[in-house]
Wavefront OBJ file of the C-alpha trace (Angstrom):
o trace
v 0.000 0.000 0.000
v 1.103 3.516 -0.662
v 0.712 6.239 1.996
v -2.665 7.408 0.696
v -4.023 3.862 0.752
v -2.642 3.313 4.274
v -4.332 6.511 5.465
v -7.648 5.401 3.967
v -7.256 1.894 5.406
v -6.957 3.515 8.848
v -10.286 5.271 8.220
v -11.918 1.994 7.152
v -10.580 0.184 10.228
v -12.222 2.780 12.475
v -15.520 2.184 10.668
v -15.081 -1.578 11.141
v -14.336 -1.114 14.868
v -17.621 0.800 15.281
v -19.550 -2.046 13.617
v -20.412 -0.124 10.455
v -18.239 -2.447 8.321
v -18.039 -6.229 8.546
v -15.073 -6.820 6.228
v -12.299 -4.971 4.395
v -9.902 -6.396 1.823
v -7.072 -4.496 0.115
v -7.007 -5.283 -3.627
v -9.214 -8.273 -2.840
v -11.364 -8.178 -5.993
v -10.433 -7.921 -9.665
v -13.199 -7.128 -12.144
v -13.069 -8.033 -15.832
v -14.243 -5.018 -17.832
v -13.521 -6.368 -21.336
v -11.119 -8.751 -23.057
v -7.641 -8.027 -21.668
v -8.968 -5.205 -19.481
v -9.243 -5.604 -15.734
v -9.767 -3.271 -12.833
v -8.769 -3.889 -9.207
v -10.256 -1.403 -6.751
v -8.019 -0.450 -3.835
v -10.516 -1.780 -1.283
v -13.458 -4.152 -1.326
v -15.682 -3.371 1.657
v -18.656 -5.214 3.130
v -21.104 -3.198 5.171
v -22.628 -4.663 8.330
v -25.798 -5.457 6.318
v -23.808 -7.563 3.805
v -23.778 -5.028 0.977
v -20.497 -4.848 -0.990
v -18.792 -1.616 -1.997
v -15.640 -0.884 -3.983
v -13.422 2.007 -2.879
v -10.695 3.661 -4.939
v -8.218 6.084 -3.355
v -6.297 8.866 -5.055
v -4.027 11.668 -3.963
v -4.242 15.128 -5.476
v -2.913 13.765 -8.796
v -5.350 11.524 -10.707
v -4.495 9.572 -13.850
v -7.331 9.693 -16.348
v -7.091 6.024 -17.416
v -7.667 4.756 -13.881
v -10.693 7.045 -13.477
v -12.152 5.761 -16.765
v -11.829 2.164 -15.537
v -13.544 3.128 -12.293
v -16.473 4.699 -14.174
v -16.779 1.697 -16.525
v -16.758 -0.717 -13.580
v -19.470 1.319 -11.839
v -21.649 1.016 -14.947
v -21.103 -2.737 -15.344
v -21.247 -4.148 -11.803
v -23.963 -4.087 -9.112
v -21.784 -2.606 -6.370
v -21.526 0.935 -5.095
v -18.234 2.492 -6.148
v -16.574 5.324 -4.250
v -13.646 7.564 -5.095
v -11.798 8.847 -2.036
v -9.404 11.712 -2.782
v -6.888 12.989 -0.237
v -5.387 16.468 -0.167
v -3.362 18.020 2.643
v -5.584 21.108 2.699
v -8.998 19.400 2.670
v -8.430 15.868 3.979
v -10.716 13.228 2.450
v -13.312 13.953 -0.198
v -15.417 10.846 -0.817
v -17.845 10.705 -3.715
v -19.987 7.952 -5.131
v -19.180 7.220 -8.771
l 1 2 3 4 5 6 7 8 9 10 11 12 13 14 15 16 17 18 19 20 21 22 23 24 25 26 27 28 29 30 31 32 33 34 35 36 37 38 39 40 41 42 43 44 45 46 47 48 49 50 51 52 53 54 55 56 57 58 59 60 61 62 63 64 65 66 67 68 69 70 71 72 73 74 75 76 77 78 79 80 81 82 83 84 85 86 87 88 89 90 91 92 93 94 95 96 97
């Protein structure tokens, strides 16, 4: 994990400790988007009610190709997808994709 992912993992662990999350897995799921095209979200997360979510983390710099894969995955799969962006000035900004 890079530092941004570690910081977000800390946030997820707090949510798990409060009972909001049942399970967290770093790079635990790989989704096939097309032939020879795969996407692995940073975190697969299971809520306490059993619902699965996929979470992607980014620092202030965001590569366009990874964002396109995230959007395509959100259109193709029945999970909620979130993009968590970290900046020193604002902390976390988390948006559903």
